[in-house]
C-alpha positions as CSV (number, residue, x, y, z in Angstrom):
1,M,0.0,0.0,0.0
2,T,1.4,3.4,-1.0
3,K,1.7,5.9,1.8
4,L,4.0,8.3,0.0
5,I,4.3,9.4,-3.6
6,A,7.6,10.9,-4.9
7,V,7.8,12.7,-8.3
8,D,10.7,13.9,-10.3
9,M,9.8,17.2,-12.1
10,D,11.4,17.8,-15.5
11,G,10.4,15.1,-17.9
12,T,8.2,13.5,-15.3
13,F,5.6,15.6,-13.5
14,L,6.0,18.6,-15.8
15,N,5.3,18.5,-19.5
16,D,7.8,19.9,-21.9
17,N,6.2,23.4,-21.5
18,K,7.1,23.2,-17.8
19,T,3.5,23.1,-16.7
20,Y,1.0,20.5,-15.4
21,D,-2.8,20.1,-15.2
22,K,-3.4,22.0,-12.0
23,E,-7.1,21.4,-12.0
24,K,-6.7,17.7,-12.2
25,F,-3.9,17.7,-9.7
26,T,-5.9,19.7,-7.2
27,K,-8.6,17.0,-7.2
28,I,-6.0,14.2,-6.8
29,Y,-4.2,16.1,-4.1
30,Q,-7.3,16.5,-2.1
31,E,-8.0,12.8,-2.3
32,L,-4.4,12.0,-1.3
33,E,-4.8,14.2,1.8
34,R,-8.0,12.5,2.7
35,K,-6.3,9.1,2.5
36,N,-3.2,10.5,4.4
37,I,-0.9,9.8,1.4
38,K,2.1,12.2,1.4
39,F,3.0,13.9,-1.8
40,T,6.7,14.6,-2.3
41,V,8.8,16.3,-5.0
42,A,12.1,14.6,-5.5
43,S,14.3,16.7,-7.8
44,G,17.8,17.7,-8.6
45,N,16.5,21.3,-8.8
46,Q,16.6,24.1,-6.2
47,Y,14.0,24.2,-3.5
48,Y,13.1,27.8,-4.3
49,Q,12.3,26.8,-7.9
50,L,10.4,23.7,-7.0
51,V,8.1,25.4,-4.4
52,S,7.0,27.9,-7.0
53,F,5.0,25.1,-8.7
54,F,3.1,24.3,-5.6
55,K,2.3,27.5,-3.8
56,D,-1.3,26.5,-3.3
57,F,-0.3,23.2,-1.8
58,P,1.5,24.0,1.5
59,D,1.9,20.4,2.7
60,V,4.0,19.2,-0.2
61,I,7.4,17.9,1.0
62,Y,10.6,18.5,-1.0
63,V,13.6,16.3,-1.5
64,A,15.6,18.9,-3.4
65,E,19.2,19.1,-4.9
66,N,19.2,15.4,-5.6
67,G,18.5,14.4,-2.0
68,A,20.8,16.8,-0.1
69,I,17.9,18.9,1.3
70,V,14.7,17.5,2.7
71,R,12.2,20.2,3.8
72,N,8.7,21.6,3.7
73,Q,7.7,25.3,3.3
74,K,8.3,25.9,7.0
75,E,11.6,24.3,7.8
76,I,14.6,22.1,6.7
77,L,14.0,18.6,8.0
78,K,17.3,17.0,6.9
79,L,20.5,18.5,5.4
80,N,23.7,17.0,3.9
81,Y,26.5,19.2,2.6
82,F,30.1,19.0,1.3
83,S,33.1,19.5,3.6
84,D,35.1,22.6,2.9
85,E,38.0,20.5,1.6
86,S,35.8,18.6,-0.8
87,S,34.2,21.8,-2.1
88,K,37.6,23.4,-2.7
89,V,39.0,20.4,-4.6
90,I,35.9,20.0,-6.8
91,Y,35.6,23.8,-7.5
92,N,39.2,24.2,-8.5
93,F,39.1,21.0,-10.7
94,L,36.1,22.2,-12.6
95,L,37.6,25.6,-13.2
96,K,40.4,23.9,-15.2
97,Q,37.9,22.2,-17.6
98,P,37.5,24.6,-20.6
99,E,34.4,22.9,-22.0
100,L,32.5,23.0,-18.7
101,E,30.4,25.7,-17.1
102,F,29.0,25.2,-13.6
103,L,27.1,26.5,-10.7
104,V,27.6,25.9,-7.0
105,S,24.4,25.0,-5.2
106,G,24.0,26.1,-1.5
107,V,21.2,25.9,1.0
108,E,20.3,29.6,0.7
109,S,21.2,30.2,-2.9
110,A,23.1,29.0,-6.0
111,Y,26.3,30.7,-7.0
112,F,27.4,31.6,-10.5
113,P,31.2,32.1,-11.2
114,I,31.3,35.4,-13.1
115,R,33.8,34.0,-15.7
116,Y,31.0,32.2,-17.4
117,S,28.7,33.6,-20.2
118,V,25.7,35.8,-19.8
119,C,23.7,33.2,-21.8
120,Y,24.5,30.5,-19.2
121,Y,23.5,32.8,-16.4
122,D,20.2,33.6,-18.1
123,V,19.4,29.9,-18.6
124,S,20.3,29.2,-15.0
125,T,17.8,31.7,-13.7
126,H,15.0,29.4,-14.9
127,Y,16.1,26.7,-12.5
128,Y,17.7,28.6,-9.7
129,Y,15.4,31.3,-8.4
130,H,18.0,32.3,-5.8
131,L,21.2,32.9,-7.8
132,K,24.2,35.1,-6.9
133,K,27.3,35.9,-8.9
134,I,30.7,35.2,-7.3
135,N,34.3,35.9,-8.1
136,D,35.7,32.9,-6.1
137,L,34.7,30.1,-3.9
138,A,35.7,32.2,-0.9
139,D,32.7,34.5,-1.6
140,I,30.3,31.7,-0.6
141,K,29.1,31.9,3.0
142,D,26.8,28.9,2.7
143,H,26.7,25.1,3.0
144,I,27.5,23.6,-0.4
145,V,25.2,20.8,-1.4
146,K,25.8,20.2,-5.1
147,F,27.7,21.3,-8.2
148,A,25.6,21.7,-11.3
149,I,27.5,21.3,-14.6
150,S,26.7,22.2,-18.2
151,C,28.7,20.4,-21.0
152,P,28.2,19.8,-24.7
153,D,25.2,17.5,-25.2
154,D,27.1,14.9,-27.2
155,K,29.8,14.7,-24.5
156,T,27.5,14.1,-21.5
157,D,28.5,10.4,-21.0
158,Y,32.2,11.2,-21.6
159,Y,32.2,13.9,-18.9
160,V,30.2,11.8,-16.4
161,N,32.9,9.1,-16.7
162,F,35.7,11.7,-16.7
163,L,34.5,13.3,-13.5
164,K,33.9,10.0,-11.8
165,E,37.5,9.0,-12.6
166,N,39.1,12.2,-11.4
167,L,36.9,13.1,-8.3
168,F,35.9,9.6,-7.0
169,D,37.4,10.4,-3.6
170,Y,35.2,13.4,-3.1
171,C,31.8,12.9,-4.8
172,D,29.4,10.9,-6.9
173,V,28.4,12.0,-10.4
174,T,24.9,11.7,-11.9
175,S,23.2,13.1,-15.0
176,S,19.7,13.5,-16.3
177,G,21.2,13.7,-19.8
178,H,21.2,16.5,-22.4
179,G,24.4,18.1,-21.2
180,D,23.4,18.4,-17.5
181,I,25.6,16.8,-14.9
182,D,25.4,17.0,-11.1
183,I,28.2,16.4,-8.7
184,I,26.6,15.2,-5.5
185,Q,27.9,14.0,-2.1
186,P,28.8,10.3,-1.9
187,G,25.7,8.3,-1.0
188,I,23.4,11.3,-1.1
189,H,20.8,10.9,-3.8
190,K,17.0,10.9,-4.1
191,A,16.6,7.5,-2.6
192,H,18.7,8.5,0.4
193,G,16.6,11.7,0.8
194,L,13.4,9.6,0.7
195,Q,14.8,7.2,3.2
196,E,15.6,10.0,5.6
197,L,12.1,11.5,5.1
198,G,10.6,8.0,5.6
199,T,12.3,7.7,8.9
200,L,10.8,11.0,10.1
201,L,7.3,10.0,8.9
202,N,7.6,6.3,9.8
203,I,7.1,5.3,6.2
204,P,9.5,2.7,4.8
205,L,10.7,2.8,1.2
206,S,8.7,-0.3,0.5
207,E,5.5,1.8,1.0
208,M,6.5,4.5,-1.4
209,T,5.8,5.0,-5.1
210,A,8.2,7.0,-7.1
211,F,8.1,8.4,-10.7
212,G,11.1,9.3,-12.8
213,D,12.7,9.5,-16.3
214,G,16.4,10.2,-16.0
215,G,19.7,8.9,-14.6
216,N,19.4,10.8,-11.3
217,D,16.1,8.9,-10.7
218,L,17.7,5.4,-10.9
219,E,18.3,4.9,-7.1
220,M,14.9,6.1,-6.2
221,I,13.1,4.0,-8.8
222,K,15.0,0.9,-7.7
223,E,14.7,1.3,-4.0
224,V,11.0,2.1,-3.5
225,G,8.2,-0.4,-3.4
226,D,6.8,0.7,-6.7
227,G,9.2,2.5,-9.1
228,V,7.4,3.9,-12.1
229,A,9.1,5.0,-15.3
230,M,7.7,7.5,-17.7
231,A,7.2,6.3,-21.3
232,N,9.8,8.9,-22.3
233,A,12.3,7.7,-19.7
234,D,15.9,6.7,-20.4
235,P,16.4,3.0,-21.2
236,A,18.2,2.4,-18.0
237,V,15.2,3.7,-16.0
238,L,12.7,1.7,-18.0
239,Q,14.7,-1.4,-17.4
240,I,14.7,-1.3,-13.6
241,A,11.2,0.1,-13.1
242,N,8.4,-2.0,-11.7
243,H,5.8,-0.3,-13.9
244,T,5.6,2.3,-16.7
245,T,3.1,5.0,-17.4
246,T,2.4,7.3,-20.2
247,S,4.7,10.2,-21.0
248,N,5.2,13.5,-19.2
249,N,3.3,15.3,-22.0
250,D,0.3,12.9,-21.4
251,Q,0.2,13.6,-17.6
252,G,1.5,10.0,-17.0
253,V,2.0,10.7,-13.2
254,L,-1.5,11.9,-12.6
255,T,-3.0,9.0,-14.7
256,Y,-1.0,6.4,-12.8
257,I,-2.0,7.8,-9.4
258,T,-5.7,7.9,-10.4
259,D,-5.7,4.4,-11.9
260,N,-3.5,2.6,-9.4
261,I,-3.3,4.4,-6.1
262,L,-6.5,6.2,-5.4
């Protein structure tokens, strides 16, 4: 029996226009609340961006920054962040890679090295609603939870492996594809965040249903009781999922909840 639903956002809950059927979701959400089923957003994105989609739903819980931050609209429930040493090593290594641009994700904001392009900054503001420009790592007075990297689309797999080989002592590397790579803390991913949340709520992973489409959803889809892949998911996600649903553009998450959970 499902007691908690976790949804990835881009390519999963949101359609390609970055919207969802709010009227349909409102009815579903009301029914979930009536049955005491928790609705959770599990995303690699920043909390401040994620919460903007659910302003009318104050009890939604967020597993943000690929599991590093677990919180609701009132408070942080769990927090995991890089050590100062690891942050420095990763930051300095990334600066030496001419094809890469990156942001540093903190608890209060994300941080944009000013050496990178205005175009990259403008694109980043769509995903990081709190974004500050910095000259150097020393400008950051915040806990660092993630490094978000942009690379050429056709070199995504290459750079995932490259970063794993060179930074394995300090981090894990994951990607949702299409030139987006996240450097995350070892062992800290969406499944870990859901496990921490489940401990607080007394809900085991086996009583959770999770929806995803990309590489950073793999642990979550594998570990929960019912891992559901979108029709548009990466082959690796489709392979390990317990079930599939229709695509993100066909509101596959809402359809599956209606047909199989409510």
